[in-house]
N, C-alpha and C positions, 0 to 999 in steps of 0.2 A: 294585883295585875295578870297573874296567871289566870285567874278565872275570868277576866275581861278577854284576854287573848283567846281563850277557849270558844267564847261566844263569838267573837268576830269570825273565827274559823268556821263554826257552825253556821254563821249566817251565809258565809260563802258556800258552803257545802250545801245550801239549800238549792243553789243554782245546779249543782250536780245531779240533784234528783229529778230536775226538770229539763236538763239539757244533756244529751248522751254524747255530744261531741267532745266533751271534756276528756282530758287523758285518764286512762285508768288509774295511774299511779296517784292521782289527785284524789280520786274517789277513796282509794285505800287509806290515804293519809288522813282524810277527814273523819273517816269511820273510828279511827282511834280515839279522837275527841269526843264523838258523838256518843260512845259508850258511857260517858259520865253524865249523860242527861235523860230524862225520861222520854219515853215515845210521844207522850203528849205535849211536853214542852217543845221538842223538836217539830212536832206537827204544826203547832200554832205559830212558833216563832218564823218558820220557813215560809208558811203561808201569808204571814203579815208582811214579810219582806216583799213577797211577790205582789200582794195588793197594794203595797206602798208604791212599787215600780210602775203599776199601771194606773196610778193616781186614784185608787179607790180607797180614799184616806180613812172614811168612816169604818169601813171593814178592817183595814189594817190596825186601827185604834183598838178595835173591840178585841182582836187577836192578841196584840201586844198586852192589853190588860189581863187577859188569860194568862199570859205568861208571867205577868206581875205577881199574880195570885199563885202561881207555881214557885217562882223565884223571887220572893219580895225584896231581897237585897241585890239583886242583880243590876249593876249600873248600866250595863249595854241596853237592858230593857228599857230603864229610865231615859237613856239618850235617845232611843229609837221612838219611844212615846213623845218625847219633846220635838222631834223631827216631824212625827206624822201630825201632831196637833198644830204645829207650826205650818206646814204645807196646807192643812185645811183651814187655816187662818183662825185658829182658836188659840189666841196668843196667852191667854192667862193661864190655860191648862198646860200650854207647851212650856212656859216659862217656870212654872212649878217643878215639873219633870226635870227640866234642864238643870234647875238648881239643884235637885237631889242627885243627878248624875255627877255633877261637879263636885258636890261635897264628898262623894264616895272616892273620887279621884282628881283632887284639885290641881294636880300638875299636867293633866291631860289636855294638849292644845285644842284638840277636837271637841270635847266637851265644853270648853269656854268659848270656841268659836260658835257654837250652836247656841249658847246662851245669849251672846253679844249680838248674834243675828237676830234672835227673838226681840231683844230690846229694840234693835234698829227698825224691825218691822212695825213695832208699836210706836215708835217715836219717843221712847221712854228713855230718860238718862240713867247712867249707871247708878246714881245715889240712889234710885228707887230700890235697888236690891243689894247695894254695897255692903250692908250689915247682914246680908243673909249667906254671904260667901267668905272664905277665908282670905280677904284681900291682902293681908300682911305676908301671905306666902310669897316669897321671891320668884319662884318660877311662874307662878300664875301671873304676876304682873309683868314679867317678861313677855309671857304669851299675850297678854292683853296688849302691850305695846306693839308687838308683831301684827295682832289683829288690826288695830287703828292704822298701822302703816299700811297695810294691805289695802283698806277701805280708803286711804288717802287723807284721813283725818289726823293731820300731822300735829294739831294742837293738842288733841287729846293723848296722841301717843307720847308727846313730850312731857305732858303732866304725869302720865303714869310712869315714865323712866325716871322722874325726879324723886331723889331718895333712895332708888336702888343702889346697891354696891356696884363698884366699878368691875366691869367685865368687857371683854372683847366684843360680845353681842350688843351690849348697851353703847359702846364706842361707835361700833360700825352702824348701828341703827340711828343714832343721834345724828351721826354724820349725814347719812342719807336724808333723814328728815329736815336738817338744815338745808342741804342742797335744793330739796324740793320746795321748801318754803321760800327760798331766795331765788328760785326760777333760774338756777344756773344749770349749765350743762357739765358740770364737773364729774358727774357720774360716767357720762359717755367718754369723758376724756381719761378716766381712770380705767376704763374697761380693758383697752388694749394693754395697759401695763400688768393688769390682773392676768390675762391671757398669757402673757409671756412668762410671768412668774410660774404659772401652772404648768407650763412646758418643762420646767426644771423638775428634776427627779426628786428633790428636796422638798417640794410642795404637797403637803398632805391631802388637799382637795384634788389635785391632779392625781395622785396616786389612787384616790378612792374611785374617782371616775373611771379610771383605767380598769381597776379591778371589777368594777361594776359591770363596764362593758364586755369583759371577759365572760362574766356570769351570764349576761343576757345572750351572748353569741353561743354559749354552751347550753342554754335553756335550763341553767342551775338555778331556777327561782326560789328555792328554799334558802341557799347561801345569800342569794340578793336580798330576800325579804330581811334577814338578819343585819346584814351589812348596811342596807339603805336606811333602815329605821334608826340605826345608831348615828348615821351621818347626819340624817336629818335633824335628830335631836341635838347634835353639836353645831351644824350649820344651818340654822333654819331660814337663812335668807338665801340659800343656792337653789334655784329652781331645778337644776338637774336632779338633785336627791328626791324631790317630789315625783319627777318623772320615774326615777328608778324605783321608788317605793310603791308608787301606784302601779308599775308594771309587774312588780313582785306579788302585790296583793290580787291583781287580775289574773294571775296565773297560778296561785295557790289556793284558789277558791273562795276569795273573798273580794269579788268585784264591786259590791255594794260601797265598801270603804274605799276601794281603788279609785273610783270615780271622784269621790269627795276629795281624796287627796290630790289628784291630778288637777280638778278644777281650783283648787286653792293655790296649787303651784303655778298656775296660769298668771296669776297676779305679780308674780316676782320676775317675770320675763320682760326684760327691757328691749333688746333688739336681737333676737336670735330665733329667726324663722325656722331653722332646721330644727331646733328642740321644740319650738312650738307645735310644728306638724307631728313630731313624734308624740307628743302629748295629745294632740287631737285624735291620732291613730289609736292609742291606747283608750282614749275615752269612748271612741265609737265602738272598740272591741268590748270595753267593760260595760257600756250601755246595752250592747247587743246581749252580753251574758245575763243580764238582770231583766231582760225582756222589755226594755224600752226602746223600740225601734225608731220612735220620732227622734229622741236624743241622737241615737246612734247615727242616724242619717244626717242629722244637724251638723255634727262634728266631721263627718266624712265629707260633707258638701264644703266645709271650711278649708279642708285639705285641697280639695279639687279647684275651689274657686281662688285659692291663694289668700284669703282674707284671714 
């Protein structure tokens, strides 16, 4: 896990090398982690992220493959290869690398999300790769349930959740799936009650949000990174924590992962235009930092148009 975190920080540090508007303290913080990697690995990895950002996928793949030669067991490189091949519509190769990444970190939501997205792109059922992944892992199946819920594939989500041990996540997700299948408006009816509860001092979600808002106001993004990651692991259905985690990633030199987290969080917003616009703003800033002006303007226009 530490190894993976280091590489994510390195991924963000690539932007520091190409964008001098970043804060100096972020550069210094990233340099500590960069010392553990060879110059050759850094150069190829950074350039690969840049090429992927400007949609030059063939070049990105070539550079990630060089990184693979230098770091054969690096799960983040496998993950990025899976992403790059998928974006280039080379799904067979994408699937193989996505599986390899997931085998290294079977409880990582983003690795599973990447693999299932690749299957969706191919129109392939889960059964085609089920024996190649540790499907018996409880956390992996919880993550799979979240993915299918996010994709509004409620039947598949229900099937995955069956057989899992009882937990608050399973109960909440099962309730939301049932509400969606029956086309009821019970979620909207429950929302005001949740908000009232969150206003009390005894509610942990409310307290976490309050703490994170203070970190954001103070620009204490290092503390926000730790707090929001833990909160998201505990409450994966709360869109605010996606916003907080994405904001932290954007401002600690890892905008590449930040935009991924933020876009995933948009799927969990029901009716909160204020939070939605905050996410759009962070997405615009994140895409600007990784050099994708088209996507940055797209999200900026969403705020301005009110869509």
